[in-house]
Structure formats: C-alpha cells, structure tokens
Backbone bond lengths (Angstrom), bond angles and torsions (degrees), N, CA, C in turn:
res aa  C-N    CA-C-N  psi(-1)  N-CA   C-N-CA  omega(-1)  CA-C   N-CA-C  phi
1 X - - - 1.448 - - 1.501 118.57 -
2 X 1.341 117.90 41.06 1.478 120.12 -166.23 1.572 112.66 -65.18
3 X 1.308 119.86 -23.37 1.527 120.58 170.93 1.479 116.19 -81.27
4 X 1.279 122.08 13.56 1.488 127.40 -179.90 1.403 113.73 -113.61
5 X 1.326 119.65 124.62 1.463 121.43 165.57 1.529 114.64 -109.46
6 X 1.341 118.00 134.51 1.433 125.29 -169.18 1.470 110.41 -124.13
7 X 1.317 117.28 128.77 1.358 126.20 172.52 1.524 115.07 -133.15
8 X 1.380 112.81 129.01 1.434 115.06 -175.84 1.511 112.17 -87.27
9 X 1.272 121.36 135.87 1.513 119.83 -176.76 1.584 109.75 -129.75
10 X 1.309 120.91 101.62 1.434 118.79 166.85 1.482 108.38 -62.63
11 X 1.391 114.04 175.53 1.447 121.36 175.92 1.485 114.26 -116.64
12 X 1.407 118.00 86.18 1.446 114.94 168.93 1.537 112.64 -62.18
13 X 1.362 120.55 -177.06 1.391 120.46 -178.37 1.495 111.95 -80.09
14 X 1.407 111.82 83.26 1.456 117.76 -178.20 1.530 109.72 -96.32
15 X 1.382 113.81 150.99 1.584 111.80 164.37 1.567 107.54 -76.12
16 X 1.272 109.55 164.90 1.491 118.38 -174.47 1.527 103.35 -59.76
17 X 1.254 127.05 -46.04 1.424 120.64 179.19 1.501 120.65 -63.95
18 X 1.305 113.02 -28.06 1.458 122.09 172.64 1.506 109.02 -64.53
19 X 1.449 114.78 -41.80 1.430 117.41 -171.74 1.569 103.10 -69.61
20 X 1.257 119.20 -42.37 1.577 124.32 -179.27 1.485 106.72 -62.40
21 X 1.203 124.75 -37.19 1.356 126.53 -179.50 1.490 115.53 -68.89
22 X 1.337 114.13 -41.84 1.416 121.80 176.23 1.589 111.19 -59.15
23 X 1.364 110.80 -49.04 1.457 119.94 -178.16 1.547 108.04 -64.49
24 X 1.340 120.15 -46.59 1.453 120.90 175.16 1.520 114.53 -53.52
25 X 1.350 113.10 -45.45 1.533 116.62 -177.18 1.441 106.86 -64.95
26 X 1.368 121.76 -37.27 1.462 122.69 -176.85 1.594 107.83 -68.34
27 X 1.268 114.37 -54.30 1.482 115.23 -177.55 1.557 114.94 -56.53
28 X 1.317 114.08 -30.16 1.425 118.68 -176.44 1.685 109.34 -99.63
29 X 1.489 114.02 7.54 1.435 115.57 -176.06 1.465 119.76 54.08
30 X 1.312 116.58 33.69 1.408 122.15 179.50 1.433 111.39 -98.26
31 X 1.501 114.11 76.41 1.433 121.10 -174.74 1.532 114.51 -74.80
32 X 1.473 114.27 -19.47 1.490 112.43 172.88 1.393 116.37 -62.59
33 X 1.452 120.43 -28.04 1.408 119.13 -177.53 1.504 110.99 -111.67
34 X 1.380 116.15 14.32 1.490 126.61 176.74 1.460 109.02 -71.79
35 X 1.372 118.50 132.83 1.484 119.78 174.38 1.502 109.98 -53.90
36 X 1.188 118.25 124.17 1.561 121.39 -172.77 1.547 111.12 -70.55
37 X 1.400 113.66 -15.07 1.491 114.50 175.91 1.433 113.28 -62.13
38 X 1.446 112.83 -32.09 1.444 118.32 179.35 1.482 112.40 -72.99
39 X 1.305 118.27 -41.89 1.505 123.22 -178.68 1.524 107.51 -65.99
40 X 1.274 114.43 -33.43 1.582 120.91 -176.06 1.466 115.43 -82.28
41 X 1.359 114.41 -9.31 1.534 122.95 -179.92 1.509 111.58 -49.33
42 X 1.283 116.93 143.49 1.523 121.89 -178.35 1.640 103.85 -60.46
43 X 1.319 121.61 -38.94 1.535 115.71 -171.80 1.628 107.14 -75.59
44 X 1.292 118.48 -18.82 1.468 115.54 176.33 1.485 114.43 -94.63
45 X 1.361 117.87 -13.81 1.445 116.40 -178.11 1.574 112.55 -109.92
46 X 1.404 111.70 -14.28 1.567 111.20 -173.60 1.604 110.62 -132.72
47 X 1.351 115.38 -23.28 1.534 118.83 -171.72 1.502 102.32 -84.34
48 X 1.413 118.08 124.80 1.415 124.74 -177.31 1.612 108.00 -92.66
49 X 1.354 116.73 69.15 1.402 123.60 174.10 1.454 115.23 -112.29
50 X 1.391 116.47 -24.18 1.537 117.40 174.84 1.457 110.15 -112.99
51 X 1.323 119.27 113.62 1.361 124.86 -176.91 1.540 112.13 -58.27
52 X 1.353 116.28 -32.19 1.476 119.62 -173.47 1.504 110.16 -77.38
53 X 1.383 115.13 -9.81 1.518 115.77 171.89 1.485 113.54 -85.35
54 X 1.346 118.68 -6.71 1.458 117.95 179.15 1.409 122.07 -40.48
55 X 1.443 119.09 -53.73 1.485 122.94 -177.83 1.428 107.54 -63.38
56 X 1.437 119.76 -44.32 1.419 120.56 -175.58 1.634 110.51 -60.83
57 X 1.309 109.53 -45.20 1.504 113.10 -178.99 1.493 114.07 -61.11
58 X 1.415 114.83 -38.26 1.462 122.54 172.76 1.531 112.71 -60.31
59 X 1.344 114.11 -44.80 1.521 118.25 177.82 1.526 110.37 -63.70
60 X 1.342 119.04 -48.44 1.413 125.33 -178.40 1.564 111.78 -59.66
61 X 1.260 117.14 -40.72 1.468 121.51 -178.80 1.514 109.47 -68.76
62 X 1.414 114.88 -45.69 1.343 117.78 179.62 1.598 121.01 -63.30
63 X 1.378 111.35 -39.90 1.438 115.07 173.89 1.383 117.96 -78.33
64 X 1.402 115.79 -20.85 1.486 119.78 176.19 1.537 108.29 -69.31
65 X 1.375 113.48 -43.19 1.495 118.06 177.36 1.558 113.41 -66.55
66 X 1.378 111.76 -34.66 1.511 114.05 -175.86 1.555 107.72 -74.64
67 X 1.313 115.32 -33.91 1.590 115.46 -171.47 1.464 112.77 -87.85
68 X 1.335 118.41 -4.77 1.602 119.33 170.12 1.442 107.87 54.61
69 X 1.324 119.51 62.01 1.374 123.91 169.18 1.421 122.65 88.46
70 X 1.405 114.09 23.36 1.467 125.99 172.28 1.591 105.24 -59.58
71 X 1.271 108.69 153.96 1.513 116.76 172.99 1.619 110.45 -60.34
72 X 1.308 114.23 127.36 1.406 116.25 -172.78 1.508 113.71 -67.20
73 X 1.243 117.75 -13.40 1.532 116.89 178.94 1.525 105.88 -83.51
74 X 1.305 120.01 -30.38 1.548 121.23 169.78 1.526 110.56 -61.53
75 X 1.280 113.59 -38.53 1.478 115.92 -177.96 1.472 108.30 -66.67
76 X 1.333 113.10 -49.65 1.545 118.40 174.53 1.414 116.44 -48.16
77 X 1.371 115.11 -40.78 1.510 120.06 176.84 1.428 114.62 -61.13
78 X 1.318 112.26 -42.97 1.617 112.93 178.22 1.439 112.41 -66.43
79 X 1.420 126.96 -27.02 1.327 124.67 -175.95 1.481 115.52 -103.64
80 X 1.352 119.32 2.77 1.410 125.55 -172.33 1.538 114.45 -56.05
81 X 1.335 116.40 -31.67 1.431 121.94 177.84 1.621 115.08 -58.13
82 X 1.210 109.42 -24.18 1.596 118.37 -178.44 1.522 107.59 -84.13
83 X 1.350 118.20 -8.06 1.511 115.03 169.56 1.426 105.93 -104.76
84 X 1.319 125.21 -28.64 1.427 125.14 -174.67 1.622 110.97 -67.95
85 X 1.207 117.55 -38.66 1.515 127.31 178.49 1.402 114.35 -58.77
86 X 1.396 120.18 -52.29 1.450 118.31 177.08 1.520 112.28 -75.33
87 X 1.282 117.63 -24.07 1.463 117.24 -179.73 1.578 105.13 -69.80
88 X 1.280 113.96 -49.53 1.513 111.29 -175.04 1.629 110.12 -65.28
89 X 1.161 114.03 -24.19 1.550 117.89 179.46 1.580 113.48 -82.03
90 X 1.262 118.53 7.13 1.569 126.44 -172.71 1.481 107.50 -107.76
91 X 1.390 117.02 129.10 1.376 119.84 174.23 1.562 111.96 -69.96
92 X 1.349 116.32 -32.13 1.486 121.26 -175.31 1.548 107.66 -123.80
93 X 1.318 117.46 128.94 1.498 123.70 176.77 1.440 106.58 -108.81
94 X 1.337 121.56 128.51 1.492 124.68 -177.70 1.516 107.74 -126.67
95 X 1.297 117.19 131.56 1.449 119.52 170.18 1.644 110.38 -130.50
96 X 1.232 112.87 144.63 1.469 121.76 -179.12 1.569 104.26 -102.38
97 X 1.260 115.37 115.18 1.595 118.13 -174.97 1.542 104.60 -113.98
98 X 1.362 116.73 116.29 1.404 119.46 177.42 1.479 111.37 -76.12
99 X 1.300 112.06 125.87 1.525 126.04 163.97 1.581 109.68 68.50
100 X 1.338 114.08 33.73 1.555 117.09 169.79 1.463 112.98 -63.27
101 X 1.355 122.64 131.40 1.299 116.37 177.65 1.515 112.56 -79.94
102 X 1.336 114.52 153.74 1.482 112.18 -172.27 1.474 110.93 -72.58
103 X 1.337 119.65 -24.36 1.581 117.48 175.05 1.582 106.61 -66.93
104 X 1.383 117.37 -30.80 1.364 111.62 172.75 1.463 116.71 -72.43
105 X 1.271 118.92 -25.49 1.528 126.67 171.53 1.635 105.69 -62.47
106 X 1.239 120.86 -38.71 1.377 120.68 176.08 1.455 112.93 -67.93
107 X 1.144 122.95 -41.07 1.516 126.23 172.60 1.548 110.86 -56.68
108 X 1.365 117.18 -42.48 1.460 126.34 -175.25 1.616 106.47 -66.40
109 X 1.323 112.88 -41.78 1.486 115.81 178.58 1.438 115.37 -69.68
110 X 1.373 121.48 -27.29 1.349 127.81 172.33 1.493 110.34 -70.40
111 X 1.232 120.98 -35.49 1.443 126.71 -178.98 1.484 113.03 -86.17
112 X 1.333 118.16 -35.36 1.470 119.66 179.32 1.464 110.16 -125.09
113 X 1.432 116.53 94.32 1.494 117.05 -171.38 1.374 117.92 -68.30
114 X 1.320 118.00 -11.43 1.524 122.05 -179.38 1.427 112.53 -98.04
115 X 1.446 121.17 -6.00 1.394 125.29 176.51 1.547 111.85 -56.40
116 X 1.285 116.38 145.96 1.535 120.70 169.31 1.566 105.87 -125.36
117 X 1.318 109.80 128.71 1.521 122.61 -168.71 1.663 106.96 -107.00
118 X 1.337 117.73 116.66 1.496 118.84 171.50 1.535 106.22 -101.14
119 X 1.438 116.95 113.70 1.341 123.72 -178.11 1.526 104.91 -87.98
120 X 1.280 123.68 106.84 1.402 126.28 -174.26 1.538 111.78 -101.25
121 X 1.274 117.87 114.22 1.467 122.06 -176.17 1.610 108.10 -119.18
122 X 1.350 112.34 162.23 1.395 123.35 -178.22 1.565 112.14 -142.56
123 X 1.274 123.54 161.07 1.361 126.77 171.48 1.548 105.12 -65.04
124 X 1.428 116.94 124.02 1.386 125.86 -172.27 1.552 111.12 -55.74
125 X 1.415 119.24 -28.64 1.366 124.22 174.09 1.451 116.37 -59.96
126 X 1.432 114.12 -41.87 1.475 124.91 177.80 1.486 107.81 -66.09
127 X 1.375 119.60 -43.73 1.466 125.94 -176.65 1.540 106.78 -62.37
128 X 1.266 116.17 -47.57 1.508 119.90 -173.36 1.537 109.05 -66.70
129 X 1.225 119.03 -39.39 1.546 121.03 -174.56 1.519 100.21 -70.39
130 X 1.301 124.23 -45.12 1.351 123.40 -178.56 1.571 116.50 -56.90
131 X 1.396 111.49 -47.68 1.453 118.14 -176.86 1.564 108.39 -72.81
132 X 1.352 125.36 -32.74 1.346 122.51 176.04 1.538 110.90 -66.42
133 X 1.360 119.09 -38.79 1.341 125.54 173.03 1.572 118.84 -58.60
134 X 1.278 111.42 -41.57 1.437 122.58 177.39 1.573 109.54 -67.10
135 X 1.334 110.50 -54.12 1.516 118.90 -176.14 1.561 115.82 -65.31
136 X 1.356 113.52 -40.99 1.483 118.62 179.66 1.497 121.58 -107.81
137 X 1.321 113.63 -5.48 1.507 116.60 174.60 1.404 112.96 68.63
138 X 1.381 115.08 -148.63 1.510 124.44 -168.17 1.536 107.03 -56.22
139 X 1.302 115.01 136.56 1.598 116.19 172.03 1.481 111.70 64.10
140 X 1.252 119.56 33.32 1.472 124.03 -170.34 1.540 103.98 -64.94
141 X 1.391 119.79 -39.14 1.458 116.36 -173.38 1.569 111.30 -69.21
142 X 1.322 120.22 -15.99 1.445 123.53 -178.08 1.481 105.59 -89.03
143 X 1.368 123.22 -6.80 1.366 122.70 -169.91 1.572 112.07 -113.69
144 X 1.251 114.98 -13.18 1.514 122.24 -168.60 1.559 101.94 -93.99
145 X 1.449 112.50 144.10 1.370 121.33 -175.49 1.576 108.13 -91.80
146 X 1.389 117.48 157.76 1.445 117.42 174.77 1.568 109.77 -60.75
147 X 1.277 119.74 -39.86 1.428 122.19 179.17 1.473 106.58 -58.62
148 X 1.275 119.77 -45.39 1.609 118.41 179.05 1.479 110.99 -60.38
149 X 1.418 117.29 -40.51 1.484 118.45 177.45 1.488 109.04 -59.87
150 X 1.390 120.69 -50.62 1.519 118.87 176.86 1.430 114.11 -55.84
151 X 1.329 121.43 -49.68 1.377 127.83 -176.29 1.563 115.18 -57.88
152 X 1.290 111.90 -49.80 1.472 116.02 179.92 1.473 114.77 -72.28
153 X 1.399 118.05 -31.02 1.456 120.15 169.23 1.388 119.38 -64.37
154 X 1.387 109.50 -42.91 1.492 115.35 -179.76 1.574 112.83 -65.43
155 X 1.290 115.64 -40.12 1.405 120.63 -175.09 1.629 105.73 -73.03
156 X 1.334 119.50 -45.64 1.426 118.18 -176.08 1.582 108.87 -64.27
157 X 1.404 119.62 -45.29 1.325 115.53 -169.75 1.501 118.02 -80.40
158 X 1.449 113.89 -18.06 1.447 121.93 167.69 1.522 107.73 -64.53
159 X 1.259 118.03 -42.20 1.478 123.18 -178.81 1.528 110.94 -68.55
160 X 1.173 118.63 -37.76 1.494 126.58 -176.92 1.524 106.05 -67.16
161 X 1.387 115.34 -46.60 1.495 118.63 176.77 1.499 111.97 -60.85
162 X 1.311 114.88 -44.71 1.553 118.70 173.64 1.494 113.47 -56.31
163 X 1.366 117.63 -48.09 1.452 125.16 176.96 1.588 111.68 -60.41
164 X 1.291 119.10 -40.39 1.365 122.64 -171.62 1.709 106.43 -75.15
165 X 1.226 116.10 -35.09 1.584 123.02 169.37 1.548 106.47 -60.74
166 X 1.339 116.31 -57.65 1.514 119.64 179.95 1.592 110.64 -57.00
167 X 1.299 119.00 -31.46 1.405 118.58 -174.68 1.496 114.22 -68.66
168 X 1.460 112.61 -34.22 1.441 119.92 176.30 1.595 107.41 -68.23
169 X 1.252 121.28 -33.33 1.541 122.11 178.00 1.563 102.78 -69.26
170 X 1.272 119.74 -47.02 1.489 125.04 -173.63 1.568 103.61 -59.88
171 X 1.316 122.38 -49.87 1.367 125.65 -170.46 1.516 111.24 -71.22
172 X 1.313 117.37 -32.75 1.497 118.32 175.76 1.463 112.92 -75.75
173 X 1.341 119.26 -22.54 1.450 126.64 -179.53 1.467 108.72 -82.69
174 X 1.322 119.68 -48.06 1.458 129.37 -172.17 1.575 105.82 -132.15
175 X 1.356 115.21 74.77 1.406 116.58 -173.35 1.609 113.64 -75.11
176 X 1.386 118.41 -17.44 1.435 123.21 172.81 1.503 116.75 -91.41
177 X 1.348 112.56 -3.10 1.585 113.05 -176.72 1.502 116.43 -112.49
178 X 1.415 113.47 7.43 1.423 113.52 -177.97 1.465 106.16 -145.29
179 X 1.411 113.95 142.21 1.460 124.25 172.18 1.568 113.25 -136.40
180 X 1.256 118.57 148.55 1.551 119.53 -177.59 1.512 101.30 -106.91
181 X 1.261 115.03 133.53 1.524 122.84 172.47 1.450 107.93 -127.93
182 X 1.501 112.20 133.54 1.502 113.90 179.73 1.582 109.68 -101.26
183 X 1.218 111.42 135.46 1.455 120.60 178.90 1.595 114.65 -42.52
184 X 1.268 111.41 -44.43 1.348 120.36 -177.59 1.508 113.35 -60.70
185 X 1.408 116.04 -40.68 1.351 121.29 -178.61 1.470 111.36 -69.17
186 X 1.354 113.98 -41.84 1.451 116.71 172.93 1.491 116.08 -60.90
187 X 1.345 117.78 -28.26 1.539 120.03 173.22 1.429 117.51 -79.07
188 X 1.320 117.56 -31.99 1.413 124.34 -172.50 1.548 114.28 -97.77
189 X 1.434 110.71 -32.10 1.578 117.67 -179.40 1.563 106.62 -130.23
190 X 1.302 108.38 61.51 1.604 109.09 -168.41 1.508 110.90 -61.58
191 X 1.260 119.32 -48.97 1.428 119.81 -170.76 1.581 108.89 -62.86
192 X 1.325 115.21 -46.11 1.550 118.73 -177.84 1.524 109.18 -66.01
193 X 1.278 116.47 -40.85 1.494 120.09 -179.95 1.670 109.02 -63.73
194 X 1.223 116.00 -41.49 1.524 120.81 -176.31 1.653 107.41 -71.74
195 X 1.443 111.75 -30.55 1.465 112.78 177.45 1.518 111.30 -72.34
196 X 1.407 114.11 -27.51 1.477 119.39 -177.50 1.597 106.52 -68.97
197 X 1.314 113.15 -37.39 1.434 121.27 -176.95 1.578 109.58 -68.14
198 X 1.384 114.57 -44.70 1.402 114.86 -178.86 1.590 110.84 -68.46
199 X 1.259 118.15 -35.36 1.445 121.97 173.86 1.573 112.22 -56.57
200 X 1.243 106.08 -43.73 1.496 117.61 -177.39 1.640 107.69 -62.22
201 X 1.381 116.02 -38.36 1.372 118.76 178.69 1.440 113.78 -87.75
202 X 1.377 119.95 3.20 1.385 120.64 177.06 1.537 112.34 69.81
203 X 1.208 121.50 21.26 1.502 128.02 178.46 1.496 115.12 -111.20
204 X 1.305 113.57 151.85 1.536 116.18 176.52 1.533 106.02 -80.31
205 X 1.358 117.94 145.94 1.447 129.72 -175.73 1.494 106.72 -81.72
206 X 1.246 122.76 104.71 1.578 125.11 179.23 1.562 107.71 -65.49
207 X 1.335 104.39 143.43 1.597 112.11 172.27 1.527 114.00 -59.03
208 X 1.386 114.64 -34.70 1.483 117.00 -176.98 1.554 110.83 -68.88
209 X 1.365 116.18 -23.34 1.405 119.98 176.85 1.502 111.81 -73.26
210 X 1.319 114.65 -43.02 1.590 122.89 176.82 1.608 107.33 -62.61
211 X 1.215 111.99 -39.44 1.570 114.08 -177.41 1.512 109.21 -65.85
212 X 1.442 115.60 -43.78 1.405 117.71 -175.65 1.683 108.10 -72.98
213 X 1.305 110.77 -28.48 1.712 109.97 177.57 1.548 106.20 -65.91
214 X 1.259 116.37 -44.18 1.650 118.33 178.97 1.496 110.26 -60.00
215 X 1.348 118.63 -37.38 1.475 119.20 -174.46 1.585 106.52 -78.91
216 X 1.365 115.66 -35.72 1.487 111.00 -175.33 1.514 109.55 -81.49
217 X 1.310 129.30 -24.66 1.355 126.85 -179.76 1.553 112.35 -85.97
218 X 1.356 118.96 -13.07 1.404 125.44 179.90 1.464 109.35 -137.65
219 X 1.370 111.18 53.71 1.568 119.62 -177.16 1.440 106.86 -75.96
220 X 1.360 115.17 168.83 1.390 128.74 175.67 1.565 115.07 -81.91
221 X 1.344 112.47 -14.82 1.461 118.76 166.92 1.566 109.76 -161.28
222 X 1.301 113.71 161.89 1.492 117.25 171.07 1.478 112.27 -78.38
223 X 1.371 123.22 143.64 1.418 124.23 179.77 1.452 114.92 -110.61
224 X 1.334 112.21 40.29 1.478 112.70 166.51 1.616 115.33 100.65
225 X 1.311 121.03 164.25 1.378 121.61 -177.01 1.567 112.45 -60.68
226 X 1.308 117.83 -30.72 1.587 118.32 -177.98 1.498 109.48 -102.98
227 X 1.312 117.05 5.28 1.524 112.44 178.25 1.434 112.16 -88.36
228 X 1.378 116.76 -166.75 1.379 122.73 -162.59 1.595 109.00 -129.74
229 X 1.285 113.66 -12.97 1.523 113.17 -174.63 1.636 105.20 -106.44
230 X 1.401 111.65 140.16 1.366 126.21 -170.34 1.578 109.98 -134.56
231 X 1.357 117.39 139.58 1.383 121.30 178.19 1.555 105.80 -65.16
232 X 1.310 120.81 -37.36 1.435 128.68 -179.92 1.444 111.05 -152.20
233 X 1.313 119.50 99.80 1.433 122.83 -170.87 1.490 114.38 -64.66
234 X 1.384 112.58 -30.33 1.571 114.35 175.30 1.495 114.19 -69.34
235 X 1.322 112.51 -34.94 1.457 111.76 177.82 1.549 111.85 -72.73
236 X 1.278 116.22 -28.43 1.599 117.57 172.02 1.567 109.07 -61.28
237 X 1.346 115.07 -51.39 1.458 121.04 -179.86 1.519 112.63 -51.53
238 X 1.271 116.34 -35.59 1.513 122.28 -170.89 1.553 104.98 -98.02
239 X 1.292 119.80 1.79 1.493 113.86 -174.09 1.449 121.15 -61.86
240 X 1.380 116.76 -26.98 1.479 120.95 179.13 1.576 110.40 -60.59
241 X 1.342 112.70 -37.52 1.533 115.93 -178.57 1.435 115.10 -63.33
242 X 1.411 114.87 -24.10 1.417 116.16 175.87 1.574 118.07 -94.18
243 X 1.383 115.73 -13.51 1.440 120.40 -165.23 1.533 108.02 -114.07
244 X 1.286 118.79 -39.55 1.512 122.48 -176.24 1.494 106.95 -64.57
245 X 1.421 118.76 122.40 1.386 118.81 174.21 1.570 113.73 -60.91
246 X 1.463 116.52 153.79 1.379 121.40 -172.81 1.599 112.70 -54.65
247 X 1.351 115.38 -44.32 1.325 122.48 -179.90 1.545 117.39 -62.14
248 X 1.360 110.96 -34.13 1.516 117.81 -179.16 1.669 106.90 -76.15
249 X 1.304 115.84 -33.67 1.408 123.61 -179.44 1.603 105.00 -65.52
250 X 1.350 118.53 -44.57 1.461 117.97 -176.00 1.543 109.12 -67.93
251 X 1.411 113.31 -32.82 1.518 114.31 175.38 1.527 111.73 -66.86
252 X 1.293 117.66 -42.39 1.428 116.41 179.40 1.514 113.23 -69.03
253 X 1.316 118.79 -39.32 1.373 121.93 176.68 1.573 114.59 -54.31
254 X 1.368 112.55 -36.51 1.395 117.80 179.29 1.389 118.05 -59.72
255 X 1.320 117.69 -18.48 1.460 122.34 -174.94 1.597 110.95 -115.43
256 X 1.344 112.80 -8.24 1.566 113.09 -168.35 1.594 113.52 -115.12
257 X 1.328 114.30 6.73 1.492 111.85 -173.25 1.516 114.61 -57.91
258 X 1.379 117.88 -36.54 1.480 116.74 -179.03 1.459 109.23 -62.22
259 X 1.353 121.49 -41.48 1.476 125.55 179.95 1.498 106.97 -60.40
260 X 1.254 120.93 -48.87 1.420 124.10 -176.71 1.485 111.22 -53.59
261 X 1.352 117.04 -48.23 1.495 123.61 -173.26 1.521 106.36 -70.21
262 X 1.387 115.28 -37.28 1.466 116.43 -175.30 1.491 114.65 -68.00
263 X 1.431 115.42 -30.29 1.371 122.89 -172.49 1.482 112.36 -112.37
264 X 1.326 118.63 4.20 1.464 123.37 177.82 1.372 118.08 73.12
265 X 1.331 118.49 23.51 1.460 123.52 178.60 1.537 112.41 -79.10
266 X 1.289 125.36 147.00 1.495 127.10 179.68 1.638 105.80 -61.02
267 X 1.328 115.61 133.29 1.471 122.04 -173.51 1.625 107.58 -100.26
268 X 1.214 116.70 -10.20 1.502 114.03 -169.54 1.548 116.00 -119.15
269 X 1.386 114.12 24.20 1.437 122.77 179.68 1.560 104.02 -82.99
270 X 1.343 124.40 109.54 1.404 124.83 179.54 1.494 109.43 -133.28
C-alpha cells in the first residue's frame, strides 16, 4: 500500500471546531498547524503499524532521549517534517478516529467534499467486553459491579442509537461519501468486506492487502487488545457470547434492543 499514508488519532477532549481543524490539517498534510498532541500520541511515536512513520518515530525517539524529559509536543514539533513529506507523497490519507460522533462526520463532509467516511460498528456486547477488559485488566468480569454494567450499557447504546439516526441523515445527504461496515462482517467475511471498502473508495484491491488480511485473521498468535492479528477472527467476534455472564447479558440487553434490531444482531441471547 505504498500510496497510502496512515495516522492514528485518539480523541482527547476536543471541541468540535478543534476536531475539524485536526482532521483538516491531516487531510491537507499541514503538520505545522497540527495539534502536537496528535503527533506526540503513543500510537504515532512508538506503535509500528505505519511504515511511513518510521523516520518520524526514529527522530522522536532520538530527540526524546537527548532532551532528557522535554515536552513531547516540543519534540514532535522538531520532527514534524518527517511526517509531512510522506503524507504529501501519498495518494490516499487515512486516519482512524476513536469515537467520532456521526454528526461530526456530517460537518466533516460539508467541509471536506472529497472525504470518505467508513462508519465502523460492532455488537455492543462485544464493545463492552473489550472496554471492560482494557479498563480493568485481568479478571475484569469478576471486578465489575452490576451498576457499572447498567451504566456503561445504557450510555453506549443510547449513543449508538443517536449515531445510527445521524448516519441516515449523513447517508442521504452524502450517499457517495459514507459506508457502514460491521465488525462481525469484517471478521467472518474478511475478503468480501475489504473488497466492498475498496469499491467504495474507487480503488483496486491490491493482492498484498488480501495477503495481509488472510494472515491477520488466521495468525499464529493474537497480538493483544489493541492489535490486529487474531488466531481466529470469527472466534474473537463471538467471544462475548462465551464470556459475559448471563446476568450481565440480561442487563446489557435491557438497554440495547434498538441497536440490535437496527443492525440485525440477535436479541434473545441471554
């Protein structure tokens, strides 16, 4: 994927205008005006997932060691040119944005008419299990309270309902700019789903991407909560049905029926 530049962007507590500015700067490779919190993020400075970040990460590591505790944003500023060059040389610029509201994606499409938005959704039971494990670590389900189960399920599914409604508005206004992909389809029908994404982008599907997909979904080992390689991606997608206790599932189900019905997930698994 030599023509693609990828940058990971978590979502700190930005105002909407700040989010739009960060995305605008990324899509136009304006690293001088990019929020340096993004460039100094762990995933962009230490996570080896984007080959084109290699020189930047080396620069960041070298200057961080030499500066003996300087502000990471200042270090990122000194190395930002090593991000800007590969970005400008790439035909496609891709960023993963955690928990972007769909109404914010609508604003993005209005500001950036060439942008393509992939709305990535998952069964809320799988999302909750993943979040609990990341937040609480080992034996998470033994440590979480029933109140926490109700609160997190209620918050998540209320937001998902809102996003699904906003998605319909977004799709009707920008039918060629947005596609919805479900996690379970990517896990169970990986190659077909990736082919759908490339058709949506209007790009040919490279053989090297297909090879990577096969390796990632049938890997020799899992590479952690935030990794992308799985021994069996289908088993990972269905893991919640084996691990979440019955009383927790009943609690989650009491808040998430509208999401299940909207996305075609089974409603009666307890």
